[in-house]
N, CA, C and O atoms as a CHARMM CRD file, in Angstrom:
* protein
*
  320
    1    1 MET  N    137.14800 126.85300 110.61900 PROA 1      0.00000
    2    1 MET  CA   137.68600 125.63500 110.03500 PROA 1      0.00000
    3    1 MET  C    138.94000 125.23800 110.82400 PROA 1      0.00000
    4    1 MET  O    139.96600 125.91400 110.75500 PROA 1      0.00000
    5    2 LEU  N    138.84300 124.14900 111.56200 PROA 2      0.00000
    6    2 LEU  CA   139.95000 123.72100 112.41500 PROA 2      0.00000
    7    2 LEU  C    141.08800 123.06100 111.65400 PROA 2      0.00000
    8    2 LEU  O    142.24500 123.23600 112.03600 PROA 2      0.00000
    9    3 GLY  N    140.82200 122.33400 110.62900 PROA 3      0.00000
   10    3 GLY  CA   141.83300 121.52600 109.97800 PROA 3      0.00000
   11    3 GLY  C    141.86700 120.15300 110.61200 PROA 3      0.00000
   12    3 GLY  O    141.59900 119.99500 111.80300 PROA 3      0.00000
   13    4 LEU  N    142.19900 119.16800 109.80800 PROA 4      0.00000
   14    4 LEU  CA   142.14100 117.77900 110.26900 PROA 4      0.00000
   15    4 LEU  C    143.13200 117.49000 111.39100 PROA 4      0.00000
   16    4 LEU  O    142.78100 116.83500 112.37300 PROA 4      0.00000
   17    5 ARG  N    144.35500 117.96900 111.25700 PROA 5      0.00000
   18    5 ARG  CA   145.36100 117.71900 112.29600 PROA 5      0.00000
   19    5 ARG  C    144.98000 118.39800 113.61000 PROA 5      0.00000
   20    5 ARG  O    145.22000 117.85700 114.69000 PROA 5      0.00000
   21    6 SER  N    144.38800 119.57900 113.50800 PROA 6      0.00000
   22    6 SER  CA   143.96600 120.29500 114.71800 PROA 6      0.00000
   23    6 SER  C    142.91100 119.50000 115.48300 PROA 6      0.00000
   24    6 SER  O    142.93400 119.45100 116.71300 PROA 6      0.00000
   25    7 ILE  N    141.99400 118.88300 114.75600 PROA 7      0.00000
   26    7 ILE  CA   140.96800 118.05600 115.40100 PROA 7      0.00000
   27    7 ILE  C    141.63200 116.87700 116.11600 PROA 7      0.00000
   28    7 ILE  O    141.27000 116.54600 117.24500 PROA 7      0.00000
   29    8 TYR  N    142.59900 116.25100 115.45700 PROA 8      0.00000
   30    8 TYR  CA   143.30300 115.11400 116.05300 PROA 8      0.00000
   31    8 TYR  C    144.04200 115.53500 117.32200 PROA 8      0.00000
   32    8 TYR  O    143.91900 114.88700 118.36100 PROA 8      0.00000
   33    9 PHE  N    144.80800 116.62200 117.23400 PROA 9      0.00000
   34    9 PHE  CA   145.58900 117.05200 118.39400 PROA 9      0.00000
   35    9 PHE  C    144.69900 117.56800 119.52000 PROA 9      0.00000
   36    9 PHE  O    145.07900 117.48000 120.68700 PROA 9      0.00000
   37   10 LYS  N    143.53500 118.09900 119.19700 PROA 10     0.00000
   38   10 LYS  CA   142.58000 118.51800 120.22500 PROA 10     0.00000
   39   10 LYS  C    142.15300 117.30700 121.06000 PROA 10     0.00000
   40   10 LYS  O    142.06100 117.39300 122.28400 PROA 10     0.00000
   41   11 ASP  N    141.89300 116.18100 120.39300 PROA 11     0.00000
   42   11 ASP  CA   141.53700 114.95600 121.12600 PROA 11     0.00000
   43   11 ASP  C    142.72400 114.42400 121.92200 PROA 11     0.00000
   44   11 ASP  O    142.54600 113.94100 123.04000 PROA 11     0.00000
   45   12 LEU  N    143.92400 114.50400 121.36900 PROA 12     0.00000
   46   12 LEU  CA   145.10900 114.06100 122.10800 PROA 12     0.00000
   47   12 LEU  C    145.29600 114.89500 123.37100 PROA 12     0.00000
   48   12 LEU  O    145.66600 114.36900 124.42100 PROA 12     0.00000
   49   13 ASP  N    145.03700 116.20500 123.26600 PROA 13     0.00000
   50   13 ASP  CA   145.16300 117.08000 124.43100 PROA 13     0.00000
   51   13 ASP  C    144.18100 116.70300 125.53500 PROA 13     0.00000
   52   13 ASP  O    144.42200 116.98600 126.70800 PROA 13     0.00000
   53   14 LYS  N    143.07700 116.06500 125.16100 PROA 14     0.00000
   54   14 LYS  CA   142.09500 115.60100 126.14300 PROA 14     0.00000
   55   14 LYS  C    142.51500 114.26600 126.75800 PROA 14     0.00000
   56   14 LYS  O    141.81500 113.73300 127.61900 PROA 14     0.00000
   57   15 GLY  N    143.66100 113.72000 126.31800 PROA 15     0.00000
   58   15 GLY  CA   144.12800 112.43600 126.82800 PROA 15     0.00000
   59   15 GLY  C    143.56800 111.24800 126.07300 PROA 15     0.00000
   60   15 GLY  O    143.69300 110.11100 126.52800 PROA 15     0.00000
   61   16 LEU  N    142.95700 111.49300 124.93300 PROA 16     0.00000
   62   16 LEU  CA   142.39000 110.41100 124.11800 PROA 16     0.00000
   63   16 LEU  C    143.41200 109.98700 123.06300 PROA 16     0.00000
   64   16 LEU  O    143.39100 110.48600 121.93700 PROA 16     0.00000
   65   17 TYR  N    144.30400 109.06700 123.43000 PROA 17     0.00000
   66   17 TYR  CA   145.30000 108.63500 122.45500 PROA 17     0.00000
   67   17 TYR  C    144.71500 107.55500 121.55700 PROA 17     0.00000
   68   17 TYR  O    144.15300 106.56900 122.03300 PROA 17     0.00000
   69   18 PHE  N    144.85400 107.75300 120.28000 PROA 18     0.00000
   70   18 PHE  CA   144.47100 106.75900 119.28300 PROA 18     0.00000
   71   18 PHE  C    145.19000 107.11700 117.99200 PROA 18     0.00000
   72   18 PHE  O    145.68400 108.23300 117.83000 PROA 18     0.00000
   73   19 ALA  N    145.23900 106.18200 117.09900 PROA 19     0.00000
   74   19 ALA  CA   145.84700 106.39300 115.79100 PROA 19     0.00000
   75   19 ALA  C    145.09700 105.52700 114.79900 PROA 19     0.00000
   76   19 ALA  O    144.38200 104.60100 115.18400 PROA 19     0.00000
   77   20 GLY  N    145.25900 105.82500 113.54300 PROA 20     0.00000
   78   20 GLY  CA   144.63400 104.99700 112.52500 PROA 20     0.00000
   79   20 GLY  C    144.39000 105.74800 111.23600 PROA 20     0.00000
   80   20 GLY  O    144.78200 106.90300 111.06900 PROA 20     0.00000
   81   21 ASP  N    143.73600 105.05600 110.34100 PROA 21     0.00000
   82   21 ASP  CA   143.43900 105.59000 109.02300 PROA 21     0.00000
   83   21 ASP  C    141.94000 105.78800 108.86400 PROA 21     0.00000
   84   21 ASP  O    141.13400 105.04600 109.42500 PROA 21     0.00000
   85   22 ILE  N    141.58500 106.80100 108.09100 PROA 22     0.00000
   86   22 ILE  CA   140.19800 107.02900 107.71300 PROA 22     0.00000
   87   22 ILE  C    140.15600 107.11900 106.19000 PROA 22     0.00000
   88   22 ILE  O    140.84800 107.94000 105.58700 PROA 22     0.00000
   89   23 LEU  N    139.35100 106.27800 105.58700 PROA 23     0.00000
   90   23 LEU  CA   139.17100 106.27600 104.13500 PROA 23     0.00000
   91   23 LEU  C    137.87800 107.01400 103.82200 PROA 23     0.00000
   92   23 LEU  O    136.79300 106.57100 104.19800 PROA 23     0.00000
   93   24 LEU  N    138.00200 108.14300 103.13000 PROA 24     0.00000
   94   24 LEU  CA   136.85500 108.97300 102.79000 PROA 24     0.00000
   95   24 LEU  C    136.72200 109.10300 101.27500 PROA 24     0.00000
   96   24 LEU  O    137.70800 109.22700 100.54800 PROA 24     0.00000
   97   25 LYS  N    135.48100 109.07000 100.83100 PROA 25     0.00000
   98   25 LYS  CA   135.16800 109.31200  99.42200 PROA 25     0.00000
   99   25 LYS  C    134.37700 110.61100  99.38900 PROA 25     0.00000
  100   25 LYS  O    133.34800 110.73400 100.05300 PROA 25     0.00000
  101   26 PHE  N    134.86100 111.58800  98.61100 PROA 26     0.00000
  102   26 PHE  CA   134.14900 112.84500  98.57000 PROA 26     0.00000
  103   26 PHE  C    134.06300 113.39000  97.15100 PROA 26     0.00000
  104   26 PHE  O    134.90700 113.11600  96.29700 PROA 26     0.00000
  105   27 THR  N    133.01100 114.16900  96.93600 PROA 27     0.00000
  106   27 THR  CA   132.76200 114.75800  95.63200 PROA 27     0.00000
  107   27 THR  C    133.01000 116.25300  95.71500 PROA 27     0.00000
  108   27 THR  O    132.51100 116.93000  96.61300 PROA 27     0.00000
  109   28 ILE  N    133.77800 116.75300  94.77700 PROA 28     0.00000
  110   28 ILE  CA   134.07300 118.17600  94.67500 PROA 28     0.00000
  111   28 ILE  C    133.21900 118.72400  93.53400 PROA 28     0.00000
  112   28 ILE  O    133.30300 118.25700  92.39800 PROA 28     0.00000
  113   29 ALA  N    132.39600 119.72100  93.85500 PROA 29     0.00000
  114   29 ALA  CA   131.52800 120.33300  92.84700 PROA 29     0.00000
  115   29 ALA  C    132.35100 121.23800  91.92500 PROA 29     0.00000
  116   29 ALA  O    133.49800 121.57600  92.21900 PROA 29     0.00000
  117   30 LYS  N    131.75100 121.60900  90.83700 PROA 30     0.00000
  118   30 LYS  CA   132.42400 122.45700  89.84600 PROA 30     0.00000
  119   30 LYS  C    132.95200 123.74600  90.47600 PROA 30     0.00000
  120   30 LYS  O    134.00400 124.24200  90.07400 PROA 30     0.00000
  121   31 ASN  N    132.22700 124.29600  91.46700 PROA 31     0.00000
  122   31 ASN  CA   132.65700 125.54100  92.10600 PROA 31     0.00000
  123   31 ASN  C    133.77000 125.33600  93.13700 PROA 31     0.00000
  124   31 ASN  O    134.25300 126.30900  93.71700 PROA 31     0.00000
  125   32 GLY  N    134.18300 124.09400  93.37500 PROA 32     0.00000
  126   32 GLY  CA   135.26800 123.78900  94.30400 PROA 32     0.00000
  127   32 GLY  C    134.81300 123.38800  95.69400 PROA 32     0.00000
  128   32 GLY  O    135.62400 122.94000  96.50500 PROA 32     0.00000
  129   33 LYS  N    133.52700 123.54200  95.98300 PROA 33     0.00000
  130   33 LYS  CA   133.02600 123.13500  97.30600 PROA 33     0.00000
  131   33 LYS  C    132.86700 121.61900  97.36300 PROA 33     0.00000
  132   33 LYS  O    132.53100 120.97800  96.36700 PROA 33     0.00000
  133   34 VAL  N    133.11300 121.06100  98.53800 PROA 34     0.00000
  134   34 VAL  CA   132.89900 119.62900  98.73100 PROA 34     0.00000
  135   34 VAL  C    131.39200 119.41200  98.83700 PROA 34     0.00000
  136   34 VAL  O    130.73900 119.92700  99.74500 PROA 34     0.00000
  137   35 ALA  N    130.85100 118.63900  97.89300 PROA 35     0.00000
  138   35 ALA  CA   129.40600 118.44500  97.79700 PROA 35     0.00000
  139   35 ALA  C    128.91200 117.30200  98.68400 PROA 35     0.00000
  140   35 ALA  O    127.79600 117.35600  99.20100 PROA 35     0.00000
  141   36 SER  N    129.73100 116.27900  98.86000 PROA 36     0.00000
  142   36 SER  CA   129.33800 115.15300  99.70800 PROA 36     0.00000
  143   36 SER  C    130.58900 114.44100 100.20200 PROA 36     0.00000
  144   36 SER  O    131.63000 114.44400  99.54500 PROA 36     0.00000
  145   37 VAL  N    130.45900 113.82700 101.38500 PROA 37     0.00000
  146   37 VAL  CA   131.56300 113.07500 101.98400 PROA 37     0.00000
  147   37 VAL  C    130.99800 111.78100 102.53900 PROA 37     0.00000
  148   37 VAL  O    130.04100 111.79700 103.31300 PROA 37     0.00000
  149   38 ASP  N    131.58700 110.66000 102.14800 PROA 38     0.00000
  150   38 ASP  CA   131.18000 109.35400 102.66400 PROA 38     0.00000
  151   38 ASP  C    132.35600 108.69800 103.36800 PROA 38     0.00000
  152   38 ASP  O    133.46300 108.63800 102.83400 PROA 38     0.00000
  153   39 MET  N    132.09700 108.20500 104.57900 PROA 39     0.00000
  154   39 MET  CA   133.09900 107.44500 105.33300 PROA 39     0.00000
  155   39 MET  C    133.07200 106.01900 104.79800 PROA 39     0.00000
  156   39 MET  O    132.06100 105.32700 104.91900 PROA 39     0.00000
  157   40 ILE  N    134.16600 105.58600 104.21400 PROA 40     0.00000
  158   40 ILE  CA   134.25200 104.23400 103.65700 PROA 40     0.00000
  159   40 ILE  C    134.74500 103.24700 104.71100 PROA 40     0.00000
  160   40 ILE  O    134.20500 102.15000 104.85100 PROA 40     0.00000
  161   41 HSD  N    135.78200 103.65300 105.45300 PROA 41     0.00000
  162   41 HSD  CA   136.37800 102.74300 106.44200 PROA 41     0.00000
  163   41 HSD  C    137.21800 103.55800 107.42000 PROA 41     0.00000
  164   41 HSD  O    137.78200 104.59000 107.05700 PROA 41     0.00000
  165   42 SER  N    137.29600 103.08900 108.65200 PROA 42     0.00000
  166   42 SER  CA   138.14300 103.73000 109.64900 PROA 42     0.00000
  167   42 SER  C    138.75300 102.67600 110.56400 PROA 42     0.00000
  168   42 SER  O    138.11500 101.67900 110.90200 PROA 42     0.00000
  169   43 THR  N    140.01300 102.92100 110.96000 PROA 43     0.00000
  170   43 THR  CA   140.68100 102.05100 111.92800 PROA 43     0.00000
  171   43 THR  C    141.01200 102.80500 113.21700 PROA 43     0.00000
  172   43 THR  O    141.77900 102.30800 114.04200 PROA 43     0.00000
  173   44 THR  N    140.44000 104.00300 113.39700 PROA 44     0.00000
  174   44 THR  CA   140.77000 104.79500 114.59000 PROA 44     0.00000
  175   44 THR  C    140.10600 104.26300 115.85300 PROA 44     0.00000
  176   44 THR  O    140.62400 104.46000 116.95200 PROA 44     0.00000
  177   45 GLY  N    138.97700 103.59600 115.71200 PROA 45     0.00000
  178   45 GLY  CA   138.23600 103.13200 116.88000 PROA 45     0.00000
  179   45 GLY  C    137.56500 104.26000 117.64400 PROA 45     0.00000
  180   45 GLY  O    137.16700 104.08300 118.79600 PROA 45     0.00000
  181   46 ASN  N    137.43700 105.41800 117.01000 PROA 46     0.00000
  182   46 ASN  CA   136.86300 106.59800 117.66500 PROA 46     0.00000
  183   46 ASN  C    135.81400 107.21200 116.73300 PROA 46     0.00000
  184   46 ASN  O    136.14200 108.04500 115.88700 PROA 46     0.00000
  185   47 ALA  N    134.56700 106.80200 116.89000 PROA 47     0.00000
  186   47 ALA  CA   133.48400 107.23500 115.99300 PROA 47     0.00000
  187   47 ALA  C    133.25300 108.74900 116.04500 PROA 47     0.00000
  188   47 ALA  O    132.96700 109.36100 115.01600 PROA 47     0.00000
  189   48 GLU  N    133.37100 109.35800 117.23000 PROA 48     0.00000
  190   48 GLU  CA   133.18700 110.81200 117.33900 PROA 48     0.00000
  191   48 GLU  C    134.24700 111.55900 116.54200 PROA 48     0.00000
  192   48 GLU  O    133.94100 112.52600 115.84400 PROA 48     0.00000
  193   49 PHE  N    135.49200 111.10800 116.64800 PROA 49     0.00000
  194   49 PHE  CA   136.58300 111.71300 115.88600 PROA 49     0.00000
  195   49 PHE  C    136.34400 111.54600 114.38700 PROA 49     0.00000
  196   49 PHE  O    136.48200 112.49700 113.61900 PROA 49     0.00000
  197   50 ASP  N    135.98500 110.33400 113.97900 PROA 50     0.00000
  198   50 ASP  CA   135.72800 110.06900 112.55600 PROA 50     0.00000
  199   50 ASP  C    134.66900 111.01000 112.01100 PROA 50     0.00000
  200   50 ASP  O    134.81400 111.53900 110.90900 PROA 50     0.00000
  201   51 GLU  N    133.60500 111.22300 112.77300 PROA 51     0.00000
  202   51 GLU  CA   132.51600 112.10600 112.33700 PROA 51     0.00000
  203   51 GLU  C    132.98200 113.55600 112.28600 PROA 51     0.00000
  204   51 GLU  O    132.58700 114.29600 111.38600 PROA 51     0.00000
  205   52 ALA  N    133.81000 113.97100 113.23300 PROA 52     0.00000
  206   52 ALA  CA   134.34100 115.33800 113.21600 PROA 52     0.00000
  207   52 ALA  C    135.20600 115.56700 111.97500 PROA 52     0.00000
  208   52 ALA  O    135.15800 116.63700 111.36800 PROA 52     0.00000
  209   53 ILE  N    135.98800 114.56600 111.60800 PROA 53     0.00000
  210   53 ILE  CA   136.81900 114.66800 110.39900 PROA 53     0.00000
  211   53 ILE  C    135.92900 114.73800 109.16400 PROA 53     0.00000
  212   53 ILE  O    136.17200 115.55100 108.27300 PROA 53     0.00000
  213   54 ARG  N    134.91100 113.90200 109.10300 PROA 54     0.00000
  214   54 ARG  CA   133.99900 113.91100 107.95500 PROA 54     0.00000
  215   54 ARG  C    133.31000 115.27500 107.82800 PROA 54     0.00000
  216   54 ARG  O    133.20600 115.82500 106.73100 PROA 54     0.00000
  217   55 LYS  N    132.84500 115.80800 108.94700 PROA 55     0.00000
  218   55 LYS  CA   132.18100 117.11600 108.93200 PROA 55     0.00000
  219   55 LYS  C    133.14000 118.22500 108.51100 PROA 55     0.00000
  220   55 LYS  O    132.76400 119.10200 107.73300 PROA 55     0.00000
  221   56 GLU  N    134.36400 118.19600 109.01100 PROA 56     0.00000
  222   56 GLU  CA   135.34800 119.21700 108.64400 PROA 56     0.00000
  223   56 GLU  C    135.62200 119.18100 107.14300 PROA 56     0.00000
  224   56 GLU  O    135.66700 120.22200 106.48700 PROA 56     0.00000
  225   57 LEU  N    135.80100 117.99600 106.61300 PROA 57     0.00000
  226   57 LEU  CA   136.07200 117.87100 105.17500 PROA 57     0.00000
  227   57 LEU  C    134.91700 118.42900 104.35000 PROA 57     0.00000
  228   57 LEU  O    135.13500 118.97500 103.26800 PROA 57     0.00000
  229   58 SER  N    133.69700 118.29800 104.85100 PROA 58     0.00000
  230   58 SER  CA   132.53700 118.79700 104.10500 PROA 58     0.00000
  231   58 SER  C    132.51400 120.32100 104.02400 PROA 58     0.00000
  232   58 SER  O    131.75600 120.87300 103.22500 PROA 58     0.00000
  233   59 THR  N    133.32500 121.02000 104.82900 PROA 59     0.00000
  234   59 THR  CA   133.38000 122.47800 104.79100 PROA 59     0.00000
  235   59 THR  C    134.46200 123.00500 103.84300 PROA 59     0.00000
  236   59 THR  O    134.53900 124.20900 103.59800 PROA 59     0.00000
  237   60 TRP  N    135.28400 122.11900 103.31700 PROA 60     0.00000
  238   60 TRP  CA   136.40300 122.54400 102.48300 PROA 60     0.00000
  239   60 TRP  C    135.93300 123.17000 101.18000 PROA 60     0.00000
  240   60 TRP  O    134.90300 122.79100 100.62100 PROA 60     0.00000
  241   61 LYS  N    136.70500 124.12700 100.71500 PROA 61     0.00000
  242   61 LYS  CA   136.50700 124.68800  99.38200 PROA 61     0.00000
  243   61 LYS  C    137.85400 124.60800  98.68200 PROA 61     0.00000
  244   61 LYS  O    138.85200 125.15200  99.15300 PROA 61     0.00000
  245   62 LEU  N    137.86200 123.92300  97.55500 PROA 62     0.00000
  246   62 LEU  CA   139.07200 123.70400  96.78600 PROA 62     0.00000
  247   62 LEU  C    139.01500 124.53100  95.50700 PROA 62     0.00000
  248   62 LEU  O    138.06000 125.27300  95.27400 PROA 62     0.00000
  249   63 LYS  N    140.02600 124.39600  94.70300 PROA 63     0.00000
  250   63 LYS  CA   140.07800 125.10600  93.42900 PROA 63     0.00000
  251   63 LYS  C    138.90800 124.65300  92.54500 PROA 63     0.00000
  252   63 LYS  O    138.64800 123.45400  92.44300 PROA 63     0.00000
  253   64 PRO  N    138.19700 125.59800  91.90200 PROA 64     0.00000
  254   64 PRO  CA   137.10700 125.20400  91.00200 PROA 64     0.00000
  255   64 PRO  C    137.58300 124.23500  89.91900 PROA 64     0.00000
  256   64 PRO  O    138.74100 124.25800  89.50500 PROA 64     0.00000
  257   65 ILE  N    136.66300 123.39000  89.47600 PROA 65     0.00000
  258   65 ILE  CA   136.97200 122.35400  88.48600 PROA 65     0.00000
  259   65 ILE  C    136.23800 122.68400  87.19000 PROA 65     0.00000
  260   65 ILE  O    135.01500 122.81600  87.18200 PROA 65     0.00000
  261   66 GLU  N    136.96900 122.81300  86.12100 PROA 66     0.00000
  262   66 GLU  CA   136.37100 123.20000  84.84500 PROA 66     0.00000
  263   66 GLU  C    135.45000 122.13600  84.26800 PROA 66     0.00000
  264   66 GLU  O    134.46000 122.46800  83.61500 PROA 66     0.00000
  265   67 ASP  N    135.75400 120.87400  84.49400 PROA 67     0.00000
  266   67 ASP  CA   135.01200 119.78900  83.84900 PROA 67     0.00000
  267   67 ASP  C    133.83000 119.27400  84.66200 PROA 67     0.00000
  268   67 ASP  O    133.25800 118.24300  84.30800 PROA 67     0.00000
  269   68 GLY  N    133.44700 119.94900  85.72900 PROA 68     0.00000
  270   68 GLY  CA   132.30700 119.49200  86.52400 PROA 68     0.00000
  271   68 GLY  C    132.73900 118.71700  87.74500 PROA 68     0.00000
  272   68 GLY  O    133.91200 118.73300  88.11800 PROA 68     0.00000
  273   69 ASN  N    131.79000 118.03500  88.37100 PROA 69     0.00000
  274   69 ASN  CA   132.03700 117.30800  89.61200 PROA 69     0.00000
  275   69 ASN  C    133.11300 116.23600  89.46100 PROA 69     0.00000
  276   69 ASN  O    133.21100 115.56800  88.43200 PROA 69     0.00000
  277   70 THR  N    133.91600 116.09100  90.51400 PROA 70     0.00000
  278   70 THR  CA   134.95000 115.07300  90.55900 PROA 70     0.00000
  279   70 THR  C    134.84200 114.34400  91.89200 PROA 70     0.00000
  280   70 THR  O    134.72400 114.97900  92.94000 PROA 70     0.00000
  281   71 THR  N    134.88100 113.02200  91.85700 PROA 71     0.00000
  282   71 THR  CA   134.83300 112.22600  93.07800 PROA 71     0.00000
  283   71 THR  C    136.19600 111.57900  93.29300 PROA 71     0.00000
  284   71 THR  O    136.77600 110.98600  92.38300 PROA 71     0.00000
  285   72 VAL  N    136.69100 111.71000  94.52300 PROA 72     0.00000
  286   72 VAL  CA   137.98800 111.13400  94.87900 PROA 72     0.00000
  287   72 VAL  C    137.85300 110.31400  96.15100 PROA 72     0.00000
  288   72 VAL  O    136.96300 110.55300  96.96800 PROA 72     0.00000
  289   73 THR  N    138.74000 109.35100  96.30600 PROA 73     0.00000
  290   73 THR  CA   138.81900 108.55200  97.52500 PROA 73     0.00000
  291   73 THR  C    140.22200 108.73400  98.08300 PROA 73     0.00000
  292   73 THR  O    141.21200 108.52700  97.38000 PROA 73     0.00000
  293   74 VAL  N    140.30200 109.12400  99.36000 PROA 74     0.00000
  294   74 VAL  CA   141.57600 109.45900  99.98000 PROA 74     0.00000
  295   74 VAL  C    141.66700 108.79800 101.34700 PROA 74     0.00000
  296   74 VAL  O    140.68400 108.73800 102.08600 PROA 74     0.00000
  297   75 ILE  N    142.86300 108.30100 101.67900 PROA 75     0.00000
  298   75 ILE  CA   143.13700 107.77900 103.01900 PROA 75     0.00000
  299   75 ILE  C    143.86200 108.85200 103.80400 PROA 75     0.00000
  300   75 ILE  O    144.89500 109.36100 103.36900 PROA 75     0.00000
  301   76 PHE  N    143.31900 109.19300 104.96000 PROA 76     0.00000
  302   76 PHE  CA   143.97500 110.12600 105.88100 PROA 76     0.00000
  303   76 PHE  C    144.52800 109.28500 107.03300 PROA 76     0.00000
  304   76 PHE  O    143.80800 108.49400 107.64100 PROA 76     0.00000
  305   77 ASN  N    145.82500 109.47200 107.32300 PROA 77     0.00000
  306   77 ASN  CA   146.48800 108.71700 108.37600 PROA 77     0.00000
  307   77 ASN  C    146.73800 109.63400 109.55000 PROA 77     0.00000
  308   77 ASN  O    147.29900 110.71700 109.38100 PROA 77     0.00000
  309   78 PHE  N    146.33000 109.21700 110.74500 PROA 78     0.00000
  310   78 PHE  CA   146.50900 110.00800 111.95300 PROA 78     0.00000
  311   78 PHE  C    147.39100 109.23800 112.92300 PROA 78     0.00000
  312   78 PHE  O    147.04300 108.14400 113.36700 PROA 78     0.00000
  313   79 THR  N    148.55600 109.83500 113.24900 PROA 79     0.00000
  314   79 THR  CA   149.46100 109.28200 114.24700 PROA 79     0.00000
  315   79 THR  C    150.05200 110.44300 115.04100 PROA 79     0.00000
  316   79 THR  O    150.15400 111.56200 114.53800 PROA 79     0.00000
  317   80 GLU  N    150.43500 110.17200 116.26500 PROA 80     0.00000
  318   80 GLU  CA   151.00100 111.22500 117.10300 PROA 80     0.00000
  319   80 GLU  C    152.38300 111.57100 116.61800 PROA 80     0.00000
  320   80 GLU  O    153.03800 112.44200 117.19100 PROA 80     0.00000
């Protein structure tokens, strides 16, 4: 698990400078695993990066949720 910032800085190290926001909607299952991730919007202009972020988020495991599945929408901002 690289982490979102690590993915961003890995691309910067390759000389790919970009910045922007990614709006993701994801569902957290009762056991804390991310069950689904949908890309709502991105301003990065880098589709490969956006997909890497979406895939990384799908590997996350968070604190279990007592009341069942929870869906959240979050904006991630990437700047150098």
